[in-house]
C-alpha positions in Angstrom: 49.7 -23.7 -51.4 47.4 -24.6 -48.5 44.3 -26.5 -49.3 41.3 -24.2 -49.5 38.6 -24.6 -46.9 34.9 -24.4 -47.8 33.2 -21.4 -46.3 29.6 -21.3 -45.0 29.6 -17.6 -44.0 27.0 -15.2 -45.5 28.6 -11.8 -46.0 25.7 -9.8 -44.5 25.3 -12.1 -41.5 29.1 -11.9 -40.9 29.2 -8.1 -40.9 26.1 -7.9 -38.9 27.6 -10.1 -36.2 30.7 -8.0 -36.1 28.8 -4.7 -35.9 26.4 -6.0 -33.3 29.2 -5.5 -30.8 30.5 -2.2 -32.1 29.4 0.1 -29.2 30.8 3.5 -30.1 33.4 2.2 -32.5 33.9 4.2 -35.7 33.4 2.3 -39.0 34.9 3.0 -42.4 33.5 0.9 -45.3 35.1 0.1 -48.6 33.1 0.7 -51.7 30.4 -1.6 -53.0 29.0 -4.5 -51.0 30.4 -3.5 -47.7 28.6 -0.2 -48.0 25.4 -1.9 -48.8 25.8 -4.4 -46.0 26.7 -1.8 -43.4 23.9 0.4 -44.7 21.4 -2.2 -43.5 22.6 -1.4 -40.0 23.1 2.3 -40.5 24.7 4.3 -37.7 26.0 7.9 -37.4 29.5 6.6 -36.6 29.7 5.0 -40.0 31.7 6.6 -42.8 30.8 5.2 -46.2 33.3 5.3 -49.0 31.4 5.1 -52.2 33.9 5.5 -55.0 37.3 5.5 -53.4 38.5 2.1 -54.4 41.7 1.3 -52.5 41.2 4.1 -49.9 39.4 2.4 -47.0 42.5 1.1 -45.1 44.3 4.5 -45.3 41.2 6.4 -44.3 40.9 4.1 -41.4 44.5 4.7 -40.5 44.1 8.4 -40.5 41.0 8.2 -38.4 42.7 5.8 -35.9 45.6 8.2 -35.5 43.4 11.2 -35.1 41.0 9.5 -32.7 43.5 7.4 -30.7 41.0 6.7 -27.9 38.3 5.3 -30.2 38.2 1.9 -31.8 38.2 2.1 -35.6 37.0 -0.7 -37.7 37.5 -0.8 -41.5 35.2 -3.2 -43.3 36.1 -3.7 -47.0 36.1 -6.4 -49.7 39.0 -8.4 -51.1 39.0 -6.5 -54.4 39.3 -3.2 -52.7 42.0 -4.5 -50.3 44.0 -6.0 -53.1 44.2 -2.5 -54.7 45.8 -1.1 -51.5 48.3 -3.7 -50.4 50.8 -0.9 -49.8 48.5 0.5 -47.1 49.2 -2.6 -45.0 52.9 -1.8 -44.9 52.1 1.8 -43.8 49.7 0.6 -41.1 52.2 -2.0 -39.9 54.9 0.7 -39.6 52.5 3.1 -37.8 51.1 0.4 -35.4 47.9 2.0 -34.4 46.6 0.0 -31.4 43.0 1.0 -32.0 42.6 -0.1 -35.7 41.1 -3.3 -36.9 40.6 -4.2 -40.6 38.0 -6.8 -41.6 38.1 -8.0 -45.2 34.8 -9.6 -46.4 36.4 -11.9 -49.0 34.1 -13.7 -51.5 37.1 -14.1 -53.9 35.1 -12.1 -56.5 34.8 -8.6 -57.9 31.1 -8.5 -57.2 30.4 -5.0 -58.5 31.9 -5.5 -61.9 30.7 -8.9 -63.0 31.8 -11.5 -60.5 35.3 -11.9 -61.9 37.7 -13.9 -59.7 40.1 -11.9 -57.5 43.6 -13.0 -56.7 42.5 -14.4 -53.4 40.7 -17.1 -55.4 44.2 -18.1 -56.6 45.8 -18.4 -53.2 46.8 -14.8 -52.3 46.6 -14.8 -48.5 45.7 -11.3 -47.3 46.0 -12.2 -43.7 49.5 -13.5 -44.5 50.4 -10.2 -46.1 49.1 -8.3 -43.1 51.2 -10.6 -40.8 54.3 -9.9 -42.8 53.5 -6.2 -42.6 53.8 -6.4 -38.8 50.1 -6.4 -37.8 49.8 -7.4 -34.2 47.1 -10.1 -34.8 45.9 -11.6 -38.1 43.5 -14.5 -39.0 41.1 -16.0 -41.4 37.7 -17.4 -40.6 35.4 -19.6 -42.7 32.3 -20.3 -40.5 30.2 -18.7 -37.8 31.9 -20.5 -34.9 35.3 -19.2 -36.0 33.9 -15.7 -36.5 32.3 -15.6 -33.1 35.6 -16.6 -31.5 37.4 -13.8 -33.4 35.0 -10.9 -32.9 36.2 -10.1 -29.3 39.7 -9.9 -30.7 38.7 -7.2 -33.1 37.5 -5.0 -30.3 39.8 -6.0 -27.4 43.2 -6.8 -28.9 45.9 -4.2 -29.3 46.1 -3.5 -33.0 46.6 -3.3 -35.7 44.3 -6.3 -36.2 43.5 -7.9 -39.5 40.8 -10.4 -40.1 39.7 -12.1 -43.4 36.2 -13.4 -43.3 35.8 -15.8 -46.2 32.2 -15.6 -47.4 29.9 -17.2 -49.9 29.1 -15.5 -53.2 25.5 -14.7 -52.2 24.6 -11.2 -53.5 22.1 -8.7 -52.1 20.4 -5.7 -53.7 22.8 -2.9 -54.2 21.0 -0.2 -52.3 21.5 2.1 -49.4 19.6 5.1 -48.2 22.6 7.4 -47.8 24.4 8.2 -51.0 25.1 11.9 -50.7 28.8 12.3 -49.8 28.5 15.7 -48.2 25.7 14.5 -46.0 27.7 11.4 -45.0 30.7 13.5 -44.1 28.8 16.1 -42.1 26.8 13.5 -40.2 29.9 11.5 -39.4 31.8 14.7 -38.2 28.8 15.7 -36.1 28.6 12.3 -34.5 32.3 12.3 -33.8 32.9 15.9 -32.7 29.5 17.2 -31.6 29.1 20.9 -31.6 32.8 21.4 -32.6 32.2 19.7 -35.9 31.4 22.9 -37.8 33.5 25.5 -35.9 
């Protein structure tokens, strides 16, 4: 097992840096903390998954296939991604060039009591993605590494997979958008315009 590096990345700062360059990219969040973090930078092109644990990567794949000319970013946590490892094989087989997955990995199940996840015991999610035929994979531990990686999320042919190792700092669990129907309709309207409700 490779020796673990110490991380200095704050989860909210890391996701904020990634989303600062999103342009018109579509964003799918996993449940929990990534919803709260993305919600501080709310955007109509964000689709929040509140309770669908394990669904973020596959929702992102479907969106990337349906909107092949748009960049699709999935931002999720390590616990949620561990629940959906099979999704990485499906994404690797489909090879969507416009999909990038970012795992905000604090090695903990933050929403249920801060229990350690398997990434704290050496499970390498970027390694799993690489073995599943993702075009580009990596892991970052600090802001310098993250800043070097951000352009790859948006410019490299996908699928792209990045693990951002973050500290265990927690933030208030709140977001102004919680109504699933409203989130869906707002996202559809931002994506499709007047055709959204035809």
